[in-house]
C-alpha angles and dihedrals in degrees: 000000000000107000090221090061090050091050093050091047091052090054095043098046097070095034117114100173103038120152127211117205113196135190139177094295090072093057098041087075086061089055097261108134122231102246090212094056122102088256095043126113092255089063088060103035137028110244115236113248122225096245090049090049091054094045105044135049089202089055091051090052091050090048092054091045092054093045092049090051092056096035098090093054091056097046097044093050121104129207114267134209093285094053091046094048093051091050090050093049091050092050089052091053096248095112127048088204148286130292107198138187088196123103099196100094093227094132090061092045089054091054104264109148103184106058126154109198106203094186098035129240134295090205092077137050119218129204109227091207107046099014093235114158128216136180108267099221100072094044094049089050089050092053093045090052101041101025087222122124107246120241125212110277090215104047108001091245131147115282134199136162113288089251131111111258126201107286094019119117121244117246104273095214092051092050092047092049091048090052091049091051089049093052093047100045129101095194124041116185119191114197127183099344126127088208094222101110114090142246088018092057090061093068098080090053091051090052094047094048089053095054104268125142107247120212122181120195113182136133092236131040118268132209090251099053092106089058095053128097091214129016121191118188101193144095112306097227094049091049095047090049090053092049090050091051089050090050090050089050092051090051091049091050106037091172090072115116105262 
């Protein structure tokens, strides 16, 4: 057994307000590409900024074209071992919930109930005028069929995915709640995030300054590795499986030092 897995398990087992912070590396193991990777969609196309979306009908068309292109990958994906483990740990009371940079909704599909989506969700469409929300699938199909940008059925307003575009502000209440979770936690687990996108990348530091254990699991080094109590540079699924085995071992041998 990897001693790092045992250490993480010993800290996680007694936690009752742990927080998991997840990035694209969690979902790549479900087949969803990291848009920032060399093979990602942003390497092939220029994402449409929020101001451009508001200003130009051509930009709105290009936005919907790009989103429709990536839509199938999101909706065909299934939760993986990491999503399932986090949902299990929440159900057992070890995690307060998940703060995620991902927009794919896989945490909820895996059974996580407390999920703060910093960058929104691709599973819904939002009207920018009346704030109405709709399921994404029918509207993406409508665009694919008609090649016309859908308008809000309620007010005729502009609609986009309920995600945060470049230049668009994060939801203040979501960011504030994420910060509050980070201040209150005793165990902060980063999984699959490069920790370079602000203000999300500030959350691990908030947790650490307030006394939490900080664990970073990511394939590549991050700028906050020196701050962490444990850093694991490995596949997310393999690592989570090892932590779960260590947790099972602790439960089987309750006399272990925890």
